[in-house]
C-alpha positions in Angstrom: 177.8 50.6 73.7 178.4 48.1 76.5 177.3 50.6 79.2 174.4 51.8 77.3 173.3 48.3 77.2 173.9 48.1 80.7 171.8 51.3 81.3 168.9 50.1 79.0 168.9 47.0 80.9 168.5 48.6 84.3 165.9 51.1 82.8 163.9 48.3 81.7 164.2 46.5 85.1 163.1 49.8 86.9 160.2 50.0 84.4 159.0 46.4 85.1 159.1 47.3 88.6 156.7 50.1 88.0 154.5 48.2 86.1 154.3 45.7 88.8 153.3 48.5 91.1 150.7 49.9 88.9 148.9 46.5 88.7 149.0 46.1 92.5 147.2 49.8 92.7 144.9 49.0 90.0 143.8 45.6 92.0 143.6 47.6 95.2 141.4 50.5 93.7 139.4 47.7 92.1 138.9 45.9 95.2 138.0 49.2 97.2 135.4 50.1 94.7 133.7 47.0 94.8 133.2 47.1 98.7 131.2 50.5 98.0 127.7 49.0 97.5 128.1 47.1 100.8 129.1 49.8 103.1 126.7 50.7 105.7 127.8 53.6 107.5 129.0 57.2 106.2 132.5 57.0 107.9 133.1 53.4 106.1 132.3 55.1 102.8 134.0 58.0 103.3 137.2 55.7 104.3 136.9 53.4 101.3 136.3 56.7 99.2 139.8 58.1 100.2 141.1 54.6 99.7 140.1 54.7 96.1 141.1 58.1 95.5 144.4 57.5 96.9 145.1 54.5 94.8 144.1 56.6 91.8 146.5 59.2 92.4 149.1 56.4 92.8 148.1 55.0 89.7 148.2 58.2 87.9 151.9 58.8 89.2 153.2 55.2 88.5 151.6 55.8 84.8 153.5 59.2 84.4 156.7 57.5 85.8 156.4 54.7 83.4 155.9 57.1 80.3 159.1 58.6 81.5 160.7 55.3 81.5 159.2 54.8 78.0 160.6 58.1 76.7 164.1 57.6 78.4 164.2 54.0 77.0 163.4 55.4 73.4 166.1 57.7 73.7 168.6 55.5 74.8 167.9 52.8 72.4 168.1 55.4 69.5 171.4 56.2 71.2 172.6 52.8 71.1 171.8 52.0 67.4 173.6 55.1 66.4 176.6 54.1 68.6 176.4 50.3 66.9 176.4 52.1 63.9 179.6 54.1 64.4 181.1 50.9 65.8 180.4 49.0 62.8 181.7 51.5 60.5 185.0 51.7 62.8 185.3 47.9 62.7 185.1 48.2 58.8 187.7 50.8 58.7 190.0 48.9 61.0 189.4 45.7 58.9 190.4 47.4 55.8 193.4 49.1 57.3 194.8 45.5 58.5 194.4 44.2 55.0 196.1 47.2 53.6 199.0 46.6 56.3 199.0 42.9 55.3 
C-alpha cells in the first residue's frame, strides 16, 4: 500500500509538471498568434506560422501525455483502494485472532 501511495505521488508530480509545460506552450502559441497581424514580410509570417504549428503540436502531445497520466492515476487509485480494503479486512482478522488468543 505504501509503495502504491509513493507511485501515485510520483505520477501526480509528473502530471503537474506536464500541466506546467502545457500552459507554457499555450502561452507561446497565443503570443505567436497575436504577432501575426503585425508581420510585414512573408518570411516572418511563415516563421511565426511554423512557431504556432510547433507549439500546437507540442500542446497536443502534452495533452495526450496528461490523459495517459490521468488513466494511470485512476488505475493506481482503484488498486490502492482495493489494497486498503484488503488491509482493513486483514487487520480486523488479526484483531479478532488476538482477542481469541487472549
